[in-house]
KEKE-3310 file (N, C-alpha, C; in steps of 0.2 Angstrom, whole numbers, plus 5000, padded with zeros to 4 digits):
npx = (5067:5062:5056:5058:5049:5055:5051:5044:5055:5062:5053:5053:5066:5066:5056:5062:5074:5068:5063:5074:5081:5086:5075:5067:5061:5046:5032:5032:5031:5015:4998:4991:4997:4991:4981:4964:4958:4946:4943:4937:4924:4908:4903:4914:4922:4917:4915:4913:4900:4889:4883:4891:4902:4915:4915:4916:4929:4936:4934:4939:4953:4956:4955:4964:4976:4982:4978:4974:4964:4964:4963:4956:4943:4940:4942:4944:4940:4939:4950:4966:4979:4994:5012:5019:5010:5007:5019:5019:5008:5012:5023:5019:5010:5019:5027:5018:5014:5026:5030:5020:5018:5019:5027:5034:5048:5046:5048:5055:5054:5038:5037:5050:5055:5048:5050:5064:5063:5056:5064:5075:5069:5066:5054:5052:5063:5068:5064:5055:5046:5035:5022:5016:5004:5002:5003:4991:4997:5010:5007:5002:5014:5021:5013:5014:5027:5028:5025:5029:5029:5020:5010:5001:4992:4986:4969:4961:4959:4968:4974:4989:4989:4975:4969:4962:4969:4982:4999:5008:5024:5028:5032:5031:5019:5017:5015:5002:4995:4998:4991:4978:4975:4977:4965:4965:4964:4951:4948:4941:4929:4915:4922:4934:4944:4960:4967:4981:4990:4983:4979:4976:4962:4960:4951:4950:4963:4963:4953:4961:4972:4966:4960:4972:4977:4967:4963:4951:4942:4945:4943:4933:4936:4931:4937:4930:4935:4932:4928:4914:4912:4909:4914:4927:4930:4927:4937:4948:4949:4954:4967:4971:4979:4979:4991:5000:5010:5024:5033:5050:5046:5035:5024:5009:5011:5005:4992:4990:4989:4991:4996:4996:5008:5013:5011:5018:5018:5024:5023:5017:5018:5017:5031:5031:5022:5028:5037:5048:5046:5049:5044:5031:5015:5004:4987:4976:4961:4953:4956:4968:4984:5001:5018:5029:5043:5053:5061:5061:5065:5066:5062:5067:5066:5055:5045:5041:5039:5044:5038:5042:5033:5032:5031:5029:5021:5014:5003:4995:4982:4984:4987:4986:4998:4998:5004:5009:5012:5004:4992:4978:4971:4955:4952:4943:4945:4948:4949:4956:4957:4960:4953:4953:4953:4942:4940:4943:4938:4930:4931:4926:4932:4939:4954:4961:4972:4987:5000:5004:5013:5020:5028:5044:5041:5031:5015:5000:4985:4970:4952:4945:4938:4949:4956:4964:4974:4971:4983:4996:4988:4981:4978:4967:4964:4950:4950:4954:4967:4983:4987:4993:4999:4990:4994:4993:4983:4974:4969:4962:4955:4943:4941:4953:4967:4982:4992:5006:5014:5013:5024:5035:5037:5038:5051:5059:5071:5070:5078:5087:5077:5077:5077:5064:5068:5082:5083:5077:5087:5097:5091:5090)
npy = (4547:4564:4573:4589:4599:4608:4621:4624:4625:4636:4647:4647:4650:4663:4670:4669:4676:4689:4692:4692:4703:4720:4734:4732:4738:4747:4745:4753:4771:4778:4781:4772:4771:4780:4779:4776:4781:4783:4789:4802:4811:4816:4832:4835:4847:4862:4873:4867:4862:4850:4855:4863:4867:4862:4852:4838:4837:4841:4830:4820:4824:4824:4810:4805:4808:4820:4833:4843:4851:4869:4868:4857:4857:4866:4870:4881:4885:4896:4903:4910:4901:4898:4900:4891:4881:4877:4872:4861:4853:4850:4843:4832:4826:4822:4813:4803:4798:4792:4784:4779:4784:4798:4802:4814:4821:4828:4845:4861:4877:4870:4867:4865:4852:4848:4859:4856:4844:4847:4856:4848:4839:4846:4853:4866:4881:4889:4896:4908:4917:4910:4913:4921:4923:4911:4913:4909:4905:4902:4891:4882:4879:4873:4861:4856:4853:4843:4830:4818:4820:4811:4809:4818:4817:4824:4829:4838:4849:4863:4876:4886:4902:4902:4903:4916:4925:4921:4920:4909:4902:4913:4918:4905:4901:4891:4880:4881:4879:4866:4860:4864:4857:4844:4843:4848:4861:4873:4886:4901:4906:4906:4909:4903:4910:4912:4920:4922:4929:4931:4927:4910:4900:4889:4880:4879:4875:4863:4856:4855:4847:4835:4831:4828:4817:4808:4803:4801:4811:4822:4836:4839:4851:4865:4879:4895:4903:4916:4932:4942:4958:4968:4962:4962:4975:4980:4973:4978:4992:4999:4998:5005:5020:5039:5049:5064:5075:5087:5102:5109:5121:5118:5118:5111:5098:5086:5074:5057:5039:5024:5009:4999:4986:4979:4975:4984:4996:4998:5005:5003:5010:5020:5026:5038:5045:5051:5060:5074:5078:5085:5082:5072:5067:5054:5049:5040:5029:5032:5045:5048:5055:5053:5057:5054:5045:5041:5033:5016:5007:5007:5007:5014:5010:5002:5010:5010:5011:5009:5014:5021:5026:5038:5030:5019:5009:4992:4987:4990:4989:4978:4973:4958:4951:4945:4934:4941:4935:4925:4930:4931:4935:4942:4939:4945:4961:4973:4991:5001:5017:5034:5043:5059:5065:5059:5050:5033:5024:5012:5002:4991:4979:4970:4960:4966:4964:4954:4957:4970:4981:4997:5010:5008:4998:4984:4981:4977:4977:4984:4986:4992:5007:5022:5037:5053:5054:5041:5034:5024:5016:5000:4987:4974:4956:4944:4938:4948:4950:4959:4962:4972:4989:5003:5014:5022:5029:5028:5042:5045:5034:5021:5017:5010:5005:5005:4994:4992:4977:4968:4960:4967:4975:4965:4961:4970:4975:4980:4994:5005:5019:5032:5049:5060:5072:5071:5061:5068:5077:5068:5062:5073)
npz = (5037:5037:5023:5015:5005:4990:4987:4998:5007:5002:5003:5017:5021:5015:5023:5036:5034:5031:5044:5052:5047:5051:5054:5043:5027:5024:5013:4997:4994:4994:4992:4999:5011:5020:5033:5040:5055:5062:5074:5076:5083:5080:5083:5090:5089:5094:5085:5073:5063:5057:5046:5039:5025:5026:5035:5033:5028:5039:5048:5040:5039:5053:5056:5047:5053:5050:5053:5067:5080:5086:5099:5111:5109:5099:5082:5074:5060:5052:5055:5051:5042:5049:5046:5052:5055:5042:5037:5046:5042:5028:5031:5038:5029:5019:5026:5030:5018:5013:5023:5031:5043:5055:5066:5074:5083:5099:5102:5107:5101:5096:5083:5077:5074:5063:5054:5052:5046:5034:5028:5025:5016:5005:5005:5010:5009:5018:5035:5043:5051:5063:5066:5056:5044:5031:5013:5000:4989:4994:5002:4993:4986:4995:4997:4984:4984:4993:4989:4977:4958:4952:4961:4959:4947:4932:4931:4926:4913:4912:4905:4904:4911:4912:4924:4931:4940:4941:4937:4928:4935:4942:4958:4964:4958:4948:4955:4959:4947:4945:4955:4953:4941:4946:4954:4967:4971:4967:4965:4973:4969:4957:4945:4946:4953:4962:4971:4975:4983:4995:5012:5018:5024:5039:5037:5022:5020:5026:5018:5006:5010:5013:5000:4994:5001:4999:4985:4978:4982:4975:4964:4950:4938:4928:4920:4917:4906:4902:4910:4915:4909:4919:4930:4927:4927:4940:4947:4942:4941:4952:4951:4941:4936:4936:4927:4929:4922:4924:4919:4921:4928:4935:4928:4921:4909:4902:4903:4907:4907:4918:4926:4941:4943:4953:4971:4978:4972:4959:4943:4927:4911:4896:4888:4882:4889:4900:4893:4892:4905:4921:4933:4941:4945:4952:4952:4962:4961:4972:4974:4981:4980:4974:4973:4959:4961:4953:4938:4936:4926:4908:4891:4877:4864:4863:4869:4883:4901:4918:4933:4949:4964:4977:4991:5004:5005:5003:4998:4987:4975:4961:4944:4935:4924:4908:4895:4881:4869:4867:4863:4852:4835:4835:4848:4863:4870:4883:4886:4899:4907:4906:4897:4888:4901:4907:4920:4925:4915:4905:4890:4876:4864:4851:4847:4833:4825:4828:4826:4821:4811:4813:4808:4815:4823:4831:4835:4845:4837:4841:4844:4854:4860:4862:4868:4869:4883:4887:4884:4889:4898:4903:4892:4892:4893:4890:4903:4911:4912:4909:4892:4885:4882:4880:4867:4854:4842:4826:4819:4808:4806:4811:4827:4827:4835:4844:4854:4865:4866:4881:4885:4883:4894:4904:4901:4906:4919:4935:4943:4954:4956:4944:4946:4938:4933:4932:4923:4912:4909:4905:4894:4885)
capx = (5069:5056:5059:5055:5047:5060:5047:5043:5061:5064:5049:5054:5072:5064:5053:5067:5078:5064:5062:5081:5084:5084:5072:5064:5057:5039:5030:5034:5027:5009:4992:4989:5000:4986:4976:4959:4957:4939:4943:4934:4918:4904:4902:4920:4924:4911:4914:4912:4894:4888:4880:4897:4905:4921:4914:4918:4936:4939:4933:4944:4959:4958:4956:4970:4981:4985:4977:4970:4961:4969:4962:4953:4936:4940:4946:4945:4940:4940:4957:4971:4984:5001:5017:5021:5004:5007:5025:5018:5004:5015:5028:5015:5008:5025:5030:5014:5014:5032:5031:5014:5019:5020:5030:5040:5050:5043:5054:5053:5047:5035:5038:5057:5057:5044:5054:5070:5061:5053:5070:5079:5066:5064:5047:5053:5070:5069:5058:5056:5041:5030:5015:5014:4999:5005:4999:4989:5003:5015:5004:5002:5020:5023:5010:5017:5034:5028:5024:5032:5024:5016:5005:4997:4991:4981:4962:4958:4963:4969:4980:4993:4985:4968:4967:4962:4973:4988:5003:5013:5031:5029:5031:5028:5012:5016:5012:4995:4992:4998:4986:4971:4975:4976:4959:4966:4961:4947:4946:4937:4922:4913:4927:4941:4949:4963:4969:4988:4994:4979:4980:4971:4960:4962:4946:4952:4969:4960:4951:4966:4976:4962:4960:4978:4978:4961:4962:4944:4939:4948:4938:4934:4935:4932:4937:4925:4938:4932:4924:4910:4915:4908:4918:4934:4931:4927:4943:4954:4949:4958:4974:4973:4980:4980:4997:5000:5017:5025:5040:5054:5043:5029:5018:5007:5012:5000:4989:4990:4987:4996:4993:5001:5009:5015:5008:5023:5018:5027:5018:5019:5015:5020:5037:5029:5018:5033:5041:5049:5043:5054:5041:5025:5011:4999:4981:4972:4954:4950:4959:4975:4990:5008:5024:5033:5049:5058:5060:5064:5067:5063:5065:5065:5064:5048:5041:5038:5043:5042:5039:5041:5030:5035:5027:5032:5015:5015:4996:4992:4979:4988:4984:4989:5001:4998:5009:5006:5014:4998:4986:4976:4967:4948:4951:4940:4949:4945:4954:4955:4961:4957:4952:4950:4952:4936:4944:4940:4933:4932:4928:4928:4933:4943:4961:4961:4978:4992:5007:5003:5019:5019:5035:5049:5038:5026:5010:4994:4980:4963:4946:4942:4939:4953:4957:4970:4974:4971:4990:4999:4983:4981:4973:4966:4960:4944:4951:4956:4975:4986:4991:4996:4998:4988:4999:4991:4977:4974:4964:4957:4951:4937:4943:4959:4971:4988:4995:5013:5014:5015:5030:5041:5037:5040:5058:5063:5074:5070:5084:5086:5074:5081:5072:5062:5072:5089:5082:5076:5094:5101:5088:5091)
capy = (4554:4568:4577:4595:4602:4613:4627:4626:4627:4642:4651:4647:4654:4670:4672:4670:4682:4695:4693:4694:4710:4725:4739:4730:4743:4747:4745:4760:4777:4777:4783:4766:4772:4784:4774:4780:4779:4783:4792:4808:4811:4821:4837:4836:4854:4866:4877:4863:4859:4845:4858:4867:4864:4859:4847:4831:4837:4841:4823:4815:4826:4821:4803:4803:4810:4825:4840:4843:4858:4873:4866:4850:4857:4872:4869:4888:4884:4903:4906:4910:4896:4901:4897:4885:4876:4875:4867:4854:4849:4847:4838:4826:4823:4819:4807:4797:4796:4788:4779:4777:4787:4805:4803:4819:4822:4834:4850:4868:4877:4864:4866:4864:4846:4849:4863:4853:4839:4851:4859:4842:4835:4851:4856:4873:4882:4892:4897:4914:4918:4904:4916:4925:4919:4909:4915:4904:4903:4899:4885:4878:4877:4868:4855:4853:4850:4838:4823:4817:4822:4806:4809:4824:4817:4829:4826:4844:4853:4870:4879:4891:4908:4901:4905:4923:4930:4918:4920:4903:4903:4919:4917:4898:4900:4885:4874:4882:4876:4859:4858:4865:4851:4838:4843:4849:4867:4874:4893:4903:4908:4903:4910:4900:4915:4909:4925:4919:4933:4932:4921:4904:4898:4883:4875:4878:4871:4856:4853:4853:4841:4829:4829:4825:4811:4804:4805:4800:4817:4827:4840:4840:4858:4868:4886:4898:4906:4923:4935:4947:4965:4972:4959:4964:4982:4980:4970:4981:4999:5002:4997:5010:5027:5044:5052:5071:5077:5094:5104:5112:5127:5116:5119:5104:5096:5082:5068:5050:5033:5019:5004:4995:4978:4975:4978:4989:5002:4999:5007:5002:5015:5021:5030:5045:5049:5056:5064:5081:5079:5086:5079:5069:5064:5049:5049:5033:5029:5035:5052:5049:5057:5052:5059:5049:5045:5040:5028:5010:5004:5010:5005:5019:5006:4999:5015:5007:5013:5006:5020:5020:5031:5039:5027:5013:5004:4986:4984:4993:4984:4978:4969:4952:4952:4939:4933:4944:4931:4920:4934:4929:4939:4940:4939:4950:4965:4979:4996:5005:5022:5041:5047:5066:5066:5056:5045:5026:5022:5005:5001:4985:4978:4964:4961:4967:4960:4953:4959:4976:4985:5004:5013:5002:4994:4979:4982:4973:4982:4982:4990:4995:5015:5025:5044:5056:5052:5034:5032:5021:5012:4993:4983:4968:4951:4942:4936:4953:4950:4964:4960:4977:4995:5008:5018:5027:5028:5031:5047:5045:5027:5020:5013:5007:5008:5001:4993:4989:4970:4968:4956:4972:4977:4960:4960:4976:4974:4986:4996:5011:5024:5038:5055:5062:5078:5068:5057:5073:5079:5063:5061:5079)
capz = (5038:5034:5017:5014:4998:4989:4987:5005:5010:4999:5007:5024:5021:5014:5029:5042:5032:5032:5051:5055:5044:5055:5051:5036:5024:5022:5006:4994:4995:4991:4996:5004:5018:5024:5037:5043:5062:5065:5081:5076:5086:5078:5088:5094:5089:5095:5079:5066:5062:5051:5040:5036:5019:5027:5040:5031:5027:5046:5050:5037:5041:5060:5056:5044:5057:5047:5056:5074:5082:5090:5106:5111:5106:5094:5076:5071:5053:5049:5057:5045:5043:5050:5042:5056:5054:5035:5037:5049:5037:5023:5033:5040:5023:5015:5030:5030:5011:5012:5028:5035:5050:5056:5072:5075:5090:5103:5102:5109:5099:5094:5076:5075:5071:5057:5050:5050:5041:5028:5024:5023:5011:5000:5006:5010:5009:5025:5039:5047:5057:5063:5067:5050:5040:5025:5008:4997:4984:4997:5004:4987:4984:5000:4996:4978:4986:4999:4986:4970:4953:4951:4966:4956:4940:4930:4929:4923:4908:4914:4901:4907:4911:4912:4931:4930:4944:4943:4932:4929:4936:4947:4965:4965:4956:4944:4959:4959:4941:4945:4960:4950:4936:4950:4957:4974:4971:4961:4966:4978:4966:4951:4940:4948:4956:4967:4976:4977:4989:5001:5017:5017:5031:5041:5033:5016:5020:5028:5012:5001:5011:5012:4993:4992:5004:4997:4978:4976:4984:4971:4961:4942:4937:4921:4921:4912:4900:4902:4915:4913:4909:4925:4935:4926:4929:4947:4950:4939:4941:4958:4950:4935:4939:4931:4928:4927:4921:4924:4917:4927:4931:4938:4924:4918:4902:4899:4908:4904:4911:4919:4931:4945:4942:4960:4977:4981:4969:4953:4938:4920:4907:4890:4890:4879:4894:4904:4889:4894:4912:4926:4939:4939:4951:4950:4956:4962:4961:4978:4975:4984:4975:4975:4968:4955:4964:4947:4933:4938:4920:4902:4884:4871:4858:4864:4872:4889:4907:4924:4937:4956:4967:4984:4996:5007:5005:4999:4998:4981:4970:4955:4938:4933:4918:4904:4890:4875:4863:4866:4860:4845:4832:4837:4856:4866:4874:4886:4888:4904:4907:4908:4890:4889:4908:4910:4924:4927:4910:4902:4883:4874:4857:4849:4844:4825:4822:4833:4824:4816:4810:4812:4809:4816:4829:4830:4840:4845:4835:4844:4842:4860:4859:4867:4866:4872:4890:4887:4883:4895:4901:4901:4888:4896:4889:4893:4910:4915:4912:4904:4887:4881:4885:4875:4864:4850:4838:4819:4820:4802:4806:4816:4832:4825:4840:4844:4860:4865:4869:4888:4886:4883:4901:4908:4900:4910:4925:4939:4946:4958:4952:4942:4946:4931:4931:4930:4916:4907:4907:4901:4887:4881)
cpx = (5064:5059:5055:5054:5052:5057:5046:5049:5063:5060:5051:5061:5070:5061:5058:5072:5075:5064:5069:5083:5081:5080:5070:5060:5050:5038:5031:5029:5021:5003:4989:4992:4996:4981:4971:4957:4950:4938:4939:4927:4914:4902:4909:4923:4917:4910:4914:4905:4893:4886:4886:4900:4911:4921:4917:4926:4939:4939:4939:4951:4961:4959:4962:4977:4985:4984:4972:4967:4966:4968:4958:4946:4935:4945:4948:4946:4941:4947:4962:4977:4991:5006:5019:5016:5005:5013:5023:5013:5007:5020:5025:5012:5013:5027:5025:5014:5020:5033:5025:5013:5020:5022:5036:5042:5047:5049:5051:5058:5044:5036:5045:5058:5054:5048:5061:5069:5059:5059:5074:5076:5063:5057:5047:5061:5072:5063:5059:5052:5035:5023:5012:5009:5003:5000:4996:4994:5008:5013:5004:5008:5023:5020:5012:5023:5034:5028:5027:5026:5019:5010:5000:4995:4985:4974:4958:4962:4963:4975:4983:4989:4978:4965:4968:4967:4980:4992:5008:5020:5033:5027:5028:5022:5011:5013:5005:4992:4992:4992:4979:4970:4974:4969:4960:4963:4956:4945:4941:4930:4921:4918:4934:4946:4953:4966:4976:4991:4990:4981:4975:4969:4961:4957:4948:4959:4967:4958:4956:4970:4972:4961:4966:4979:4972:4959:4955:4940:4941:4942:4939:4932:4936:4931:4933:4928:4937:4927:4920:4913:4914:4912:4925:4935:4931:4934:4949:4955:4953:4965:4976:4973:4980:4987:4997:5008:5018:5032:5044:5051:5037:5023:5016:5008:5006:4997:4989:4988:4992:4993:4998:5002:5012:5011:5012:5023:5022:5022:5021:5015:5019:5025:5035:5025:5022:5038:5042:5047:5049:5051:5034:5021:5006:4993:4977:4965:4951:4952:4965:4980:4997:5013:5027:5040:5055:5056:5064:5068:5063:5066:5062:5063:5057:5043:5037:5042:5040:5043:5038:5038:5033:5030:5030:5026:5017:5008:4992:4988:4983:4985:4989:4992:5001:5004:5006:5008:5008:4992:4984:4971:4959:4947:4948:4945:4945:4951:4952:4959:4957:4957:4949:4949:4946:4939:4940:4935:4935:4928:4930:4929:4936:4950:4960:4967:4983:4999:5007:5009:5017:5025:5040:5047:5032:5021:5004:4989:4973:4958:4943:4943:4944:4953:4963:4969:4973:4978:4993:4994:4983:4976:4973:4962:4954:4944:4953:4963:4977:4989:4995:4995:4996:4993:4997:4985:4978:4968:4959:4954:4946:4939:4949:4965:4977:4990:5002:5012:5017:5022:5036:5042:5040:5048:5062:5065:5074:5076:5082:5083:5078:5075:5070:5067:5079:5088:5080:5083:5098:5098:5089:5098)
cpy = (4558:4573:4584:4597:4608:4620:4629:4628:4634:4648:4652:4651:4662:4673:4674:4676:4688:4697:4695:4701:4715:4731:4738:4736:4742:4746:4752:4765:4776:4780:4778:4767:4776:4779:4779:4777:4779:4786:4799:4807:4817:4826:4838:4843:4858:4871:4874:4860:4855:4849:4862:4863:4860:4853:4840:4831:4838:4834:4819:4817:4823:4814:4800:4805:4816:4832:4839:4850:4862:4872:4860:4851:4863:4870:4876:4887:4891:4906:4905:4905:4900:4897:4891:4879:4873:4870:4860:4850:4846:4842:4831:4822:4819:4812:4802:4794:4791:4783:4776:4780:4794:4806:4808:4820:4828:4839:4857:4873:4871:4862:4865:4858:4845:4853:4860:4847:4842:4854:4853:4839:4840:4854:4864:4874:4885:4894:4903:4915:4913:4907:4920:4920:4917:4912:4909:4901:4899:4892:4880:4875:4872:4861:4852:4850:4844:4831:4824:4819:4817:4806:4815:4823:4822:4826:4832:4847:4860:4873:4884:4898:4908:4903:4912:4928:4926:4917:4914:4905:4909:4917:4910:4897:4894:4880:4875:4879:4869:4856:4859:4859:4845:4838:4845:4856:4868:4882:4894:4906:4905:4904:4907:4904:4912:4914:4923:4923:4934:4926:4916:4902:4891:4878:4874:4874:4863:4852:4851:4847:4834:4826:4826:4818:4806:4806:4805:4806:4823:4830:4840:4847:4860:4875:4890:4901:4913:4926:4940:4954:4969:4969:4962:4971:4983:4978:4974:4988:5002:5001:5002:5017:5032:5047:5059:5073:5085:5096:5107:5118:5125:5117:5112:5104:5092:5077:5062:5045:5028:5014:5001:4988:4975:4979:4984:4996:5004:5000:5006:5007:5015:5026:5037:5049:5053:5060:5071:5083:5080:5083:5076:5067:5059:5050:5043:5034:5033:5043:5053:5050:5056:5055:5053:5050:5044:5034:5022:5007:5007:5007:5010:5016:5004:5004:5013:5010:5010:5012:5017:5026:5032:5037:5021:5008:4998:4983:4988:4987:4984:4973:4963:4952:4945:4938:4935:4940:4926:4924:4932:4934:4937:4940:4945:4954:4971:4984:5000:5011:5029:5045:5054:5068:5064:5049:5038:5024:5016:5005:4994:4984:4971:4965:4961:4963:4960:4956:4965:4980:4992:5007:5007:4997:4989:4980:4977:4978:4980:4988:4994:5003:5017:5032:5047:5056:5045:5031:5030:5016:5005:4991:4976:4962:4949:4939:4942:4954:4955:4960:4965:4984:5000:5013:5023:5025:5031:5036:5047:5038:5027:5015:5008:5009:5003:5000:4990:4982:4971:4965:4961:4975:4972:4959:4965:4973:4980:4987:5002:5016:5030:5044:5058:5068:5076:5065:5062:5076:5074:5062:5067:5081)
cpz = (5034:5029:5017:5007:4997:4989:4994:5009:5008:5003:5014:5025:5020:5020:5035:5040:5033:5040:5054:5052:5048:5051:5043:5033:5023:5015:5003:4995:4991:4995:5000:5010:5022:5027:5040:5050:5064:5071:5081:5079:5083:5084:5092:5094:5089:5089:5073:5067:5056:5045:5036:5031:5021:5033:5039:5030:5034:5049:5047:5039:5048:5060:5052:5047:5054:5050:5062:5075:5085:5097:5106:5108:5101:5088:5073:5063:5049:5051:5051:5047:5044:5046:5046:5055:5046:5034:5040:5045:5032:5025:5035:5034:5019:5019:5030:5023:5010:5017:5032:5042:5050:5063:5073:5082:5093:5104:5105:5105:5096:5087:5073:5071:5064:5052:5047:5045:5034:5024:5021:5017:5005:5000:5006:5010:5015:5028:5043:5053:5057:5064:5061:5046:5033:5019:5004:4992:4988:5000:4998:4985:4989:4999:4990:4980:4990:4995:4979:4964:4952:4956:4964:4949:4938:4928:4926:4918:4909:4910:4905:4906:4911:4919:4931:4934:4945:4937:4933:4930:4940:4954:4967:4962:4951:4948:4959:4953:4942:4950:4957:4945:4940:4954:4965:4975:4966:4961:4971:4976:4960:4945:4941:4950:4962:4973:4979:4983:4995:5006:5015:5024:5032:5038:5026:5015:5022:5022:5007:5003:5011:5005:4991:4994:5001:4990:4975:4978:4979:4966:4953:4941:4930:4922:4916:4906:4899:4908:4912:4913:4916:4930:4934:4928:4936:4950:4948:4940:4947:4956:4944:4938:4933:4932:4925:4927:4921:4922:4923:4931:4935:4934:4921:4911:4899:4905:4904:4909:4913:4924:4935:4943:4948:4965:4980:4977:4962:4947:4931:4916:4900:4891:4887:4884:4898:4900:4892:4901:4917:4933:4937:4946:4948:4955:4956:4962:4966:4979:4978:4978:4978:4970:4965:4958:4958:4943:4935:4932:4914:4896:4879:4865:4858:4867:4878:4895:4913:4929:4945:4959:4974:4989:4998:5008:5001:4998:4992:4977:4964:4950:4937:4926:4914:4899:4883:4868:4862:4864:4853:4842:4833:4844:4858:4871:4878:4888:4894:4905:4908:4902:4891:4896:4911:4914:4924:4922:4907:4895:4881:4867:4856:4847:4836:4822:4828:4832:4819:4816:4809:4813:4809:4821:4827:4836:4839:4842:4838:4843:4848:4859:4864:4864:4870:4880:4892:4887:4889:4899:4899:4896:4890:4891:4893:4900:4914:4916:4907:4898:4883:4885:4879:4873:4860:4846:4831:4819:4814:4801:4811:4821:4830:4830:4841:4852:4860:4869:4876:4889:4886:4890:4905:4907:4903:4916:4929:4943:4951:4954:4951:4942:4939:4929:4929:4923:4911:4904:4903:4894:4882:4880)
residu = (MET:LYS:THR:ILE:ASN:LYS:ALA:THR:PHE:ILE:LEU:THR:ILE:LEU:LEU:ILE:THR:ALA:LEU:LEU:LEU:PRO:ASN:ALA:PRO:ARG:ALA:GLY:ALA:SER:PHE:GLY:ASN:PHE:SER:TYR:SER:GLY:ASP:TYR:ARG:PRO:GLY:GLN:PHE:ARG:ASP:VAL:SER:ARG:THR:HIS:TRP:TYR:ALA:GLN:TYR:VAL:GLU:HIS:ALA:TYR:ASN:LEU:ASN:LEU:MET:ARG:GLY:ARG:SER:ALA:ASP:ILE:PHE:ALA:PRO:ASP:GLY:LEU:LEU:THR:ALA:ALA:GLU:ALA:VAL:ILE:LEU:ALA:ALA:ARG:LEU:ARG:SER:ILE:TYR:HIS:THR:GLY:GLU:ALA:ASP:PHE:PRO:ILE:THR:SER:PRO:TYR:TYR:ASP:SER:TYR:VAL:GLU:TYR:ALA:VAL:THR:HIS:GLY:ILE:ILE:GLU:SER:PHE:ASP:SER:HIS:THR:THR:PRO:VAL:THR:ARG:ALA:GLN:PHE:ALA:GLN:MET:LEU:ARG:ASN:SER:LEU:PRO:ALA:GLU:ALA:TYR:PRO:ALA:ILE:ASN:SER:ILE:PRO:ASP:TYR:ALA:ILE:ASN:ASP:VAL:VAL:PRO:GLY:GLU:ASN:GLY:THR:SER:ALA:VAL:TYR:ASP:LEU:TYR:ARG:ALA:GLY:ILE:PHE:ALA:GLY:SER:ASP:ARG:TYR:GLY:THR:PHE:HIS:PRO:GLN:GLN:SER:ILE:THR:ARG:ALA:GLU:ALA:CYS:ALA:ALA:ILE:VAL:ARG:ILE:ALA:GLU:PRO:GLY:LEU:ARG:LEU:ASN:THR:LYS:LEU:PRO:GLY:GLN:LEU:PRO:ALA:GLU:VAL:ILE:TYR:ARG:ARG:SER:VAL:ASN:ALA:VAL:ILE:SER:ILE:GLU:THR:PHE:ASP:GLY:ASN:GLY:ARG:SER:ILE:ARG:THR:GLY:SER:GLY:PHE:PHE:ILE:THR:GLY:THR:GLY:HIS:ILE:ALA:THR:ALA:LEU:HIS:VAL:ILE:ASP:ASN:ALA:ALA:SER:ALA:THR:VAL:THR:LEU:LEU:GLY:GLY:ASP:THR:TYR:ASP:VAL:LYS:GLY:VAL:LEU:ALA:MET:SER:GLU:GLU:PHE:ASN:VAL:ALA:LEU:LEU:ALA:ILE:ASP:SER:ASP:SER:ASN:SER:PHE:GLY:TYR:LEU:THR:VAL:ALA:ASP:SER:ASP:LEU:VAL:GLU:THR:GLY:ASN:THR:VAL:TYR:ALA:LEU:GLY:ASN:PRO:LEU:ASN:TYR:THR:ASN:THR:ILE:SER:ASP:GLY:ILE:VAL:ALA:HIS:THR:ASN:ARG:VAL:SER:GLY:ASP:ASP:THR:PHE:ILE:MET:PHE:THR:ALA:PRO:ILE:SER:PHE:GLY:SER:GLY:GLY:GLY:PRO:VAL:LEU:ASN:ALA:LEU:GLY:GLN:VAL:ILE:GLY:ILE:ALA:SER:SER:SER:PHE:THR:TRP:GLY:GLN:ASN:LEU:ASN:LEU:ALA:ILE:PRO:ILE:ASN:HIS:ILE:LYS:ALA:LEU:SER:ALA:GLU:GLU:PRO:ILE:PRO:LEU:LYS:GLU:LEU:LEU:GLU:ILE:ARG:THR)
# end
């Protein structure tokens, strides 16, 4: 009688069991589940030349079964990524990472099965219009949600607020920081600027998903830490406005400064700028003038106000707001405003003290020169982010000025605007 080695017997049983088990699971989720087909043919897309920066990414995305063209021979690299395309990319990325496959049912409309998958797996919460271009921040959030945290190990040291136009935690932008740190994004210029609310092109999206699927292609990035003054001015000046207030008889009271903090026209300023005002107007860089609709929120304790203007536009240039608790003595600062009615003026200096007590309040003391009319204007850090609101000066000193920490504005909750005339009656 033939004998069977015990080890051989156990191995045979294990193999038979594995064969009999229905739907035996694949290996765990990993980047090893991405397979490279090699099906891409050079010249396959008429609008993708080998000399284009994105050519290698288009090839890799195609061979990884992540992204195709908008037609058989057109990739449309400069086309804006739609919401539907973004969901499809994120869904395919997640599916391949976890299973090695991205076989989604054919539906009508074509993106329905991807949307269902994306909602089920927490990539998105809802889906409205498939033709609307997705913003860069929205796409970053989808990508971050598509894979677990361990798929995005940090290879770059990017502190919070180091991306000059991205505030952590607002509108999903924490995902942007995760992807910068992981080497997926590096910004659209040499300053690392991300443009979170702008649309993203198909070429840019293609590069991002390939860097996710192939960690060896991820980017080592070091952000500069500061921007040149001329760049800060150019980027910020269209968000700084002049405010003129009037009494109940329409007579001018004073002029001051303010700045947009949202694209919908919400303006931050010092509360004293609108003292005793029954009405006010704001004038933008290009000369356009709007009536102040009312006060959305204010704090008499901290001398800050949030104003709304009479406009339905959502495309105003606005400033990125930093965390004033992170300001350090000696930091470079810039003051923008309208001193002595000289509009669109910038001056520079440093933080002289981070917690200077004056009266009952605590201010950021800074040395960038300001004058009457500068009150309510932004005080910016070296990345062009708002750290404070210009408030007052020591007339007997030399460039010793005070700014209200911007966190006092961030703490306000906007409500229905109260017209200045009504507010004047309430306060008096």
